[in-house]
C-alpha positions in Angstrom: 0.0 0.0 0.0 1.2 3.5 -0.8 0.1 6.3 1.4 0.2 10.1 0.9 3.0 12.1 2.6 2.3 15.3 4.5 0.7 17.9 2.1 -1.4 21.0 2.3 -4.6 19.0 2.2 -3.4 16.7 4.9 -2.2 19.6 7.0 -5.7 21.0 7.3 -7.3 17.6 7.7 -4.8 16.4 10.3 -5.4 19.6 12.3 -9.1 18.9 12.3 -8.5 15.3 13.3 -6.2 16.2 16.2 -8.8 18.6 17.6 -11.9 16.4 17.2 -10.3 13.2 18.3 -8.6 14.9 21.2 -12.1 16.0 22.3 -13.3 12.4 21.9 -10.6 10.9 24.1 -11.1 13.8 26.6 -14.8 12.8 26.9 -13.8 9.2 27.5 -11.4 10.3 30.3 -13.8 12.6 31.9 -16.5 9.9 32.1 -14.0 7.4 33.5 -12.8 9.9 36.1 -16.4 10.8 37.1 -17.2 7.2 37.5 -14.1 6.6 39.6 -14.9 9.6 41.8 -18.4 8.3 42.4 -17.1 5.0 43.5 -14.3 6.4 45.7 -14.9 5.8 49.4 -12.5 8.5 50.4 -12.1 11.7 48.3 -8.6 12.1 49.7 -7.6 8.9 47.9 -8.7 9.7 44.3 -8.7 8.0 41.8 -9.1 4.7 43.5 -7.2 1.8 41.8 -6.2 1.7 38.2 -8.5 3.2 35.5 -9.3 0.7 32.8 -11.0 1.3 29.5 -12.7 -1.4 27.3 -10.7 -2.3 24.2 -12.4 -1.5 20.9 -13.0 -4.4 18.5 -11.6 -4.3 15.0 -15.1 -4.0 13.5 -16.0 -1.2 15.8 -12.8 0.7 15.1 -13.1 0.4 11.3 -16.7 1.5 11.4 -16.0 4.6 13.6 -12.9 5.4 11.5 -14.9 5.3 8.3 -17.7 7.5 9.8 -15.1 10.1 11.0 -13.2 10.2 7.8 -16.3 10.6 5.8 -17.2 13.6 7.9 -13.7 15.0 7.7 -13.0 14.3 4.0 -16.5 14.3 2.5 -17.4 12.1 -0.5 -17.0 14.1 -3.7 -18.9 12.7 -6.7 -16.1 13.3 -9.1 -12.3 13.1 -9.0 -10.7 16.3 -7.7 -7.4 18.0 -6.9 -7.1 19.3 -3.2 -4.4 21.8 -4.2 -0.8 22.5 -3.5 1.5 19.4 -4.0 -1.5 17.0 -3.7 -2.6 14.5 -6.3 -5.8 13.6 -8.0 -8.1 12.2 -5.4 -11.1 9.9 -5.6 -13.8 9.0 -3.1 -12.8 9.5 0.6 -9.2 10.6 0.4 -8.0 7.9 -2.1 -5.0 9.5 -3.8 -4.5 8.3 -7.4 -1.1 9.9 -7.6 0.4 7.7 -4.9 -0.8 4.4 -6.5 0.2 2.5 -9.6 -2.1 2.1 -12.6 -2.7 -1.5 -11.6 -3.8 -0.5 -8.1 -6.0 2.2 -9.6 -7.7 -0.3 -11.9 -8.1 -3.0 -9.3 -9.6 -0.6 -6.7 -11.9 1.3 -8.9 -12.7 -1.4 -11.5 -16.5 -0.7 -11.3 -16.0 2.7 -12.9 -15.4 1.0 -16.3 -13.1 1.2 -19.2 -14.0 4.7 -20.3 -13.2 6.1 -16.9 -9.8 4.4 -16.9 -9.0 5.9 -20.2 -9.0 9.2 -18.4 -7.8 8.1 -15.0 -4.7 6.3 -16.2 -3.0 9.6 -16.7 -3.5 10.5 -13.0 -1.3 7.8 -11.7 1.9 9.3 -10.4 0.9 12.9 -11.1 1.3 15.5 -8.4 0.9 19.2 -7.9 0.3 21.3 -11.1 0.4 18.2 -13.3 -2.5 16.7 -11.3 -4.4 20.0 -11.4 -4.2 20.1 -15.2 -6.0 16.8 -15.4 -9.1 17.8 -13.3 -11.2 19.4 -16.1 -11.3 16.2 -18.1 -11.8 14.0 -15.0 -14.9 15.8 -13.9 -16.8 13.8 -16.5 -16.3 10.7 -14.3 -19.0 9.9 -11.8 -17.9 8.1 -8.6 -20.9 6.5 -6.9 -21.1 7.3 -3.2 -21.7 3.7 -2.4 -18.5 2.7 -4.2 -16.4 5.3 -2.4 -17.7 4.0 1.0 -17.0 0.4 -0.1 -13.4 1.3 -1.1 -12.8 3.2 2.1 -14.0 0.3 4.3 -11.9 -2.2 2.4 -8.9 0.0 2.5 -9.3 0.6 6.3 -9.7 -3.1 6.9 -7.1 -4.5 4.6 -4.4 -1.8 4.7 -4.7 0.9 7.3 -5.8 -1.1 10.4 -3.0 -3.8 10.0 -0.4 -1.0 9.2 -1.3 1.1 12.3 -1.4 -1.9 14.6 2.1 -2.7 13.4 3.3 0.9 13.8 1.8 1.1 17.3 2.1 -2.2 19.1 -0.6 -2.7 21.7 -3.1 -0.5 19.8 -5.8 -3.3 20.0 -5.9 -2.8 23.8 -7.1 0.8 23.5 -10.7 2.1 23.4 -12.2 2.3 19.9 -12.0 6.2 19.9 -8.3 6.1 20.7 -7.6 3.6 18.0 -9.5 5.8 15.5 -7.1 8.6 16.4 -4.1 6.7 15.2 -5.8 5.3 12.0 -7.0 8.8 11.1 -3.5 10.4 11.6 -1.8 7.7 9.5 -4.5 8.0 6.9 -3.8 11.7 6.6 -0.1 12.0 7.4 1.3 8.7 6.3 3.2 6.0 8.3 6.6 7.7 8.7 7.7 8.1 12.3 10.9 10.0 11.4 13.9 9.5 13.7 15.4 11.1 16.8 18.2 13.7 16.0 21.7 13.8 17.5 20.7 15.4 20.7 24.2 16.9 21.3 23.7 19.2 18.3 20.0 19.3 17.6 18.2 22.6 17.8 14.7 21.3 17.0 12.8 18.0 16.5 11.1 16.8 13.4 7.3 17.0 12.8 6.9 13.3 13.6 8.3 13.5 17.1 4.9 13.3 18.8 4.1 10.1 16.9 7.2 8.4 18.2 6.3 9.6 21.7 2.9 8.0 21.3 4.4 4.7 20.4 5.4 4.4 24.1 2.0 5.6 25.2 0.3 2.9 23.2 2.6 0.1 24.5 1.7 1.1 28.1 -2.0 1.7 27.2 -1.6 5.2 28.7 -4.7 7.0 27.4 -3.9 10.1 29.5 -0.5 10.4 27.9 -2.0 10.0 24.4 -4.4 12.7 25.1 -1.6 15.0 26.4 0.4 14.4 23.3 -2.4 14.9 20.8 -2.2 18.7 20.7 1.6 18.8 20.1 
């Protein structure tokens, strides 16, 4: 699977995802803390015991991730170009420029031969090259049902296994927390970057918070994940 790197479109979408999903995890934490306070026998010893959160099932996580991404990305009826250095995009954030012609044809086969006569030229094209293709691609109708089908299949077959591999222990987290990581990788790609030479470094790269959250996920520390979301 090829995923899109950080681009102007993903900058805006990722910012929206951080904010909304941070709120979602915050609500989970507030509810858990409220419950813990209610059960506490002595308010001087709060919270009592370890807070635990039910793990989200794979099906639940994929369903919630699809619902969230549809709200964040929308489902355009025609191929479009998001701008900047982005590529021609179909359905819910499926970027033709980061896939081969074979992948394009296999994924969107239902669109038919005539559509692929036009779409073939979009494979590998980025930026202004992609923008120049949009007028002719507007003639292609992408059914909403097909876009949702492709999104669900991509989340199940590609993104969920990838994110679980990137963040070991992810399956133990609540569904909303898992959606955070799937959505971030969907928009920003799977790169975690690398730590600099701390003896000379003056700044850290933009993936630093993702590496920090690897440790948060391993320890199932939802509080730390929430703290790092806004970084």
